N, C-alpha and C positions, 0 to 999 in steps of 0.2 A: 496242684496249682500250676507247676511247670512241666507236668508230664507230657502234654501234648502241645506245648508252646513252640512254635516254629522259630521264634527269635532267639531261643535259648543258646543254640550253638553259635549263630553269628555274633551274639553279644559276648559270648565267652571268648571267641577268637579275637574280637576287637580288644577285649580287656587284656588278653595275653600279649597282643602287639604293643599296647600302651605300657604294659608292665615291663616288657623287654626294653623299650626306649628309655623308660625312667631308670631302669637298673643300669643301663649303659651310661646314662647322662650323669647320674649322681654317684659320688664317691669321694675319696680323699682328693681326687683331681676331677674338677667339673669338666665335662665334655659337652659342648654345644652341638646342636644338630648340624650346623655348618661344617664343624670339625669332622663329623661322622661322614658327610658327603664328600668333602675334599679328600679325606683319608682313603676312602674307597676309590675315587678317581685317580689318586696318585698310585694306589696299589695296582689297579688294572692297567695303568699306563706304564708300569714298571719303574716308577719313581719312589724315592725314599720319603718317609713322612716329613712334612714341612716343619712341624713343631712337635713339642712334647705331648700336646693333647691328641694329635693324630697318632703318635707312636703308642700312647697309653691305650687309645681306643682299639687299634688294630692288634696289638701284641698282647695286651693284658685283659682289658675290660670285655671285649667282644667274645673271645674264646671262653672266658669265665661265665659270662651270662648264658651263652649257648650250651655249655656243658652242664650248667645248673638247670636250665629248662629241660634238656634231655633226661638228666637224672631224675627230676621231679616226675616226668612222664612215665619213666621206667617204674619208679616205686609205686606210683598210683595204680598203673596198669597191673603190676604184680599183686597189689592188694585186691583188685577186682577179681583176679583169677583165684586167688587163695580163698576169699570170701565165698566165691561161687563153688569152689570145690568142697569146702567144709560146710556149705549152706549155713553160714553164720556171719552176721554183719560186723562182728567185733573181732574177727580174725585178722592178723597182720602178716606181712610176707616173711618176717623172721621167725615165725612160729616153728618152722621145721628145722631150725638150726643154722640156716645159711648165714645170717649175719654174725652169730656167735663164732661159727667156724671161720668166717673171713677175718674177724677181729683177732682170733687166736693166731691165724696165719701171719697177719701183719705184725703181731707182737713178737713172734719168733724172730722175724727179720730185724726188728729194732733191737732186740736184746742180744741175739746170737749172730747178727749179721757179720761181725768182725771175724768170726770163726769160719765163715764160709770160704770156699776156695776162690782165689782171685780170678780164675778163669770164668767161673759161674758169674760173678759180679760184673766182669768186664763184658760178658756176653749179653747179659740181661739189661745192663745199664740202669736207667731210672725206673725200669719196670720190674725190678726185683720185688719190691713190696706188693705192687698189684698182683704179680704172678703168685706169690705165696698166699695173698689174701683170697684170690680166686680159687686156688687149690684147697684152701682150708674150707671155703664155702661148699665146694663140690663134695669134699670128703664127708663133711657133717651131714649133708642132705643124702648122700648115698647110704651112710650109716643108718639114718632114719628110715629110709625107704626099705633097706635090706632087713632091718629088725622088725618092721611093721608088716612085712610080707608073710602071709600065712599060706603055705602051699602056692596057689596060683592067684591069690586074692589079697588085695591090700585093704585093710580095715581103716576107715576114716578115724575112728576113735583111737586105734593103735598109733596112727600117724600123729595125732594130737598129743597123746601121752608120752610117746618115745621122743617126740620133738622137744617137749619140755624138758626131758632128761638130757638129751644131747645139748640143748641150750645151756643147761647147768654145767655140763662137762666143759663146753667151750668157754664159758665165763670163768670157770675155775682155772682153766689153763691160761687164760689172759691174766687173771689175778696172780697166778704164780709167777708169770713172766714179769709182771709189775714189781712183785716182791723181790725178785733177784736182780732186778735191773738197777743201774746207777741213775742218779737224778735226771740227767738229760734223756736217757732212754725211757725212763717212766713217764716223763713229760711228753715225749713223742707218742707213746701208747695212749695217754690220756687225750691228747689233742686228736689223734686219729679216730678214737672211739667216739668223739663228739662231732666229727665231720668238719671238713673244710674244703673250699674251692680255691684256696690261694695258689695252689700249684698248677692251675688249669692251663693246658697248652692246646694248640691246634691239633697235634697228633692225638691227644686224648679225645678231643671233640670228634675227630673222623672215626677213631676206633670205636668209641661208645655209640656214635651215632649210627654207624653201619650195623652193629650188633642190634641196636634198638629197632632199627627198620625191619630187619629180618624177623626179630621176635614179635613185633607188633603185627606183622603180616600173619604169622601162624596163630597168634592170639585171637585175631578177628575171625579166623576160620573156626575157633572152638566156641565162639560166643553162642551159637544156636545149641550146641550140645550142653553147654553149661546152663542154659535156660531150661533144657529138659531135665537136667539133674536136679533142679529146684523141686521137682515133684517127688524126688527120692530115687535111690539107685535102682530098685526093682521096676518102678514105673518108667524110668529113663530106658531101661533095657527093653521094655515092651515097645518103646518108640524107636528102637533100632540103634541105640547108643551103646557102644562097647565101653562100659564104665571103667573097666580095668585099663584099657588103653588111654581113656580120657584122663584118669588119675596120673598115669605115667607121663603123659604129655604135659599136663599142667605142672607137675613137679619139676620136670626138665626145664620148662620155660621159666618158671619162677626162679630156680637155682641159677640159671644163666643171667636172668635179669638182675637179681639182687647181687650176685657175685661180681658182675661187671661194674655195676654202679658203685658198690662199696669198695671194690678193689682200687679205685682211683681217688675217691673222695672221702672215704671212711664211712663210719656208720651214721646214718641219719634216721632218727627215730620218728614215729608217728605219722609220717606221710602216707605210708601204705595202709594205714588204718583210718584216718580221719577223712581223707578225701573220698574214697569210695563210699564210706558210710554216709557222709553228709549228702553226696549226690544221689544215693539211693533214697534218702528221705525226700529229695527235691523232685527227682525225675522218675523214680521207680526202680525195679530190679531187673529190667530188660537189659541183658548184657550187651546187646547190639548197640544200644544207646549209651549204656553206662561206661563201657570201655573207652570210646573216644572222648566222652565227656571227662572222665578221670584223667586221661593223658593231658588234656588241655588245662584242666584245673590244677592238676599236680605240677605242671611246668610253671603256671602262673604263680601259685603259692610258694613254690621253692625259690623262684626268682625274687619275689618280694621279701621272703625271709632272708635270703642272702644279702639283699640290699640293706635291710635293717642291720644285719650283722656287720656290715661295712660302715654304716652311718652312725650307729648309736655311740660308739667310742672312737670315731675317726680321729686320727689316722690309724689307731689300733683296730683290731678285728676280733669280734666275739665268734666263737665256734658256732656253726649254723645249727648244730644239734640242740644247743641250749635254746635257741630262738624257737625251733620248731616245737619242742616239748613245752616251753614256757607259754607259748601263744596257743598251741594245738589243744592241750589238755583242758584248759578253762572253756574254750570254744566248744570242744566236743561234749562236755558236761552240760553246758547251757543248751545246746541242741537236744541232747537227750531229754533234759527237763522240759523243754518247749514242746517236744512232740510226745511227751508222756511215755517215752520208751522205758524208762526206769520202773514204771509201774506194771510192765508186761514182762512175759517170759522171753521176749525177743523172737528171732526168726527172720527169714529173709523178707517178710512183709512188714517188718517194723517201720 
């Protein structure tokens, strides 16, 4: 229905812009459109915010919404890459252990952070937890890739099975840290594992945004090769695709994407699974169209989920991971039933 519709992308972009404006406007403090404009005018003219609404908009709400949109785009794009690599529409980015490794790295800081050297903590500052989370994600993915490699070839099935095992190891490590933690530390681990954008800052927006822009550029360059991989590894090789290099590049891109995203905001489930899968049902499996559509839709859906997390119990806040799972799972099941996917064996043409 929407596979050849030229209005699909313009409508998606308009919806994203509307979603961003609504997410900025609504919250514990309502921010009008006039406050947004005047705040930007004061900022570019070098003046301080004129009132609390302008201050909240520029220092809290705007960086939070932008970081949320970038993170949603990252997770959705990562899901497209992983589903293309495994040629399976129900694969999600954390399958190869990246999210579990990042969660374990963050839990180490929460529990054992007081025992780290003061020099290290003063040098890293507020980035201590993101650094350990990023390192944990990289280590877990490297372990999966190394164990799955057989001589000079990496088996997709080996990646899947060893990824499940490494995920279990990472979750066990996080569980052990929660077991030995004191109440405040265990609470920090729980909230981080559920995801939150409450600590968003302009520095995080710039850092994650720059990484995302670079990763998106390389991801687009792989879309044609991923389309060829849909035919199978042997057939893709006949078309001139170096499948082993493609696997390595997709693994690296996915690791950097998920590690950077989760390092700052925690683990956010379901985004990398449902967004690419739903879009594949709507517009087909061409990665050249699927990748940009997933980025826009992922940004939109995570922004709306974060707005719901802020509004449902305002002025308190619900962890965004609860919202994405609670809403995403039923929607995913309904779509599967509507398209009769549950009655088939699956595959990229589902």
